[in-house]
Steps between C-alpha positions, in 0.01 A plus 500: 500500500451758774300254709761225456769741621346463848657151508843647435451736794447203732827334426688826534364551853288800389131561564280415205475796266868605529572448129182670394575808712861503382367489143278803563789694648730399212241601236454839668875556485506388137226740394668782695829462315322463162579137427366409153174296496663189358758506777227559757331176390824297543568668834142421614544125456862499629370663820224238547745214423804642682495218753418214259827329587474545873392145585800351321750612767279421799656162568851626466439793736341274756804273498739795528314654794358186662191704573175632358597643163163676440545708816861568402402616155229729639730673749797538262284745302526753779871437569785683327712186469765681291629675813667303772382611837252445777201474260660215308614326819156527651348350188744205510429437870130503432503264203786256515452157664233646729394166644839336519707429817733781604828360362344393176351845463830670556668274240225576252525876561876490436458300184230736371716800577795350314308409189241780500609674175537180306169361628318822427618507144406132454152549641430807291630333186282193557192717543569742218587227245191306586275807502621618163455147363140495624429832330641371169297178530184711531579683179608834640763713333875480562476842665267349762736204559810719529321736741422209729857363470654831611246582770763492780768702328588830673594841362849491660584150375453333838206287388464148351542289300731687266601815694364735228554867568302817414324488165638150431204393716188486276265790563212259572712328770583833657135595520402155632759492777407847616123425481517183701708666771257784522206264528665292779586807712160656431325176613723443809546859614352801323526708184751749638731212616480339154604823324775558760651155428491574127685823557758337739576235238502742204829455314566170675204272428290737288526723193512858639275629219237245587516593867436861400191387309388316812542813710303702250216249489488476879489875538203504264328229706498262202759236586310290757144624434232233555751216548322397819151460352320179416491607136875461450456190274255682275734804498798302374294329230397853381864599476584253222571713197201462263716520191681175586256284698537122485162329458450198730461234228452132589856430390636782712309380803641155456854646471452709810376199699796294380748774582361543855510121547873529442522773760308290750702180437834681514459578868640169623677193353216301658230691308685482170248396230218452755257745334564353159477146637167579656383658175602194296325266742184713509492523120525121473233436760267758346540347155426151641182642648395644158530870595471729196805694367383825656466338843843341459656841423333642814626203706855541368518869592368427850749220546797715387405774743364300798813546713557869424415571864787277612736785400399636848654205679867525608751245373588440867164318507486361147845341529482393867627140517293408805139526613349843495390658823132601542596860436689412180210285373266791572709713266487232230124469536458868409649464154170404322351817650771708337445309175134609511576858597747540210299327227163653588635839402546393138201586280327182390688280751227491766406135459862401427612658828247283689623185329869574541458585869308174567797265436530402870127451565353153564151368432440439871582862591830415672717703257601864493490794470116523505413152613280447192299178469379291208204725416733800462761331280454503122647233271803719407571556872483126567733427213750761621501348852583156366764635253668704772520214747624266231784731388594591855535135605683399180762774541802513723460700821749633764394224739467205258585364156257487208241224526419237232148512358369190677596650835347837402185317398485309827519820702238672287260205515541494877342844503184336372204645309415704810788738420585452130267469198494136392445587131803723495717248676391221264573726204846569642568124535381440144706770336813433704503137393460610141805729525868421531589766756372597845456865396239407235686712251464262207130452562432871520678538170294222355176676575628810306534740786820696555737368758687784668868426557737705711873532407740354751644844565180570698626260774703718730 
């Protein structure tokens, strides 16, 4: 879970490790105030999953700002947007319609200013509802879900989505909001600046008693200790309360992969169901090629998580209706690298990270991000490449409508066996013509492997 939280950092415009470091800070505060062990366990997972709904409002924020929403999300963390003044104005100028013509930019700025409060509440509600839903779907307690839902509430009632005040705000949420703010200012500035911000916002954003605990921890040198070391991931794993640890069973791993597939696919209307579509296609191809059940399970997990690195790509690129510039395509080509960097941190996911990150490689070495050739691509990697291309072509995109299977097949066959594995492509053709739908859902069900479905509410 801690390793997967790195993906949530990307879509929030934070450096990888933000959620892990915020979790360490939050757990130090919890121990200092004497939070019971059972509550510490719930807080631990709420901190790691605090941004689980962050991808679901990305498209909406992009359309409001008409600009890079990841950069906007990152910078808002260091802006006191509850106070109208030069800081808020400077933020708006830097993040609204940045590439638009002058008059269009002025119109957009005026519209954003007029609807700021309504839009902010809407965006927070989308994120918090989705995040709490993800936590519930993974089997965590209602306390965890409620903590995530109320993450952006403030002590003085000026937060969202419900304007809760004082101790109406769940204690976990109060700790989480304070912890993430401390981490952001610590990472962007320094420890003293982070504590100063907490003190300045005490009684407005933050619970004054918790701020006093922060001051005490900082004076003792314990608040930010070792946050900048390479062992931060091991440190956060060690913080999980031993009395209430959750063993990583096969069923739990499948549930986590499915939940994060929802997070990935929620980022844009044009990626809706893509991860699950690729998983269903890969399962069907693998079964046709007589892969054993254990290999199919491995393949399904890799397919569900293959695009986790795409959370690093702004919707201004993902939803661009025209051709991408060379610079924009360069950003897109980095997403398999981020997939690898995130998944390799998960114990036991070494081989899976290699497979998942290979979904844009080609047999002739013309793919990315490593330029692997045939000798470096295993059968699961070859299956994933074919399944990914198939689902991408069959789905609607910003620049074109969905394609019928015969047209998809023609394009894939034009790639030739120099780029795509002929066995995998033949298996795709066979299983598609045995099924009644282009997403291969019925066939995947027929071979007795779970088909992951995403509720329509995920599409935002």
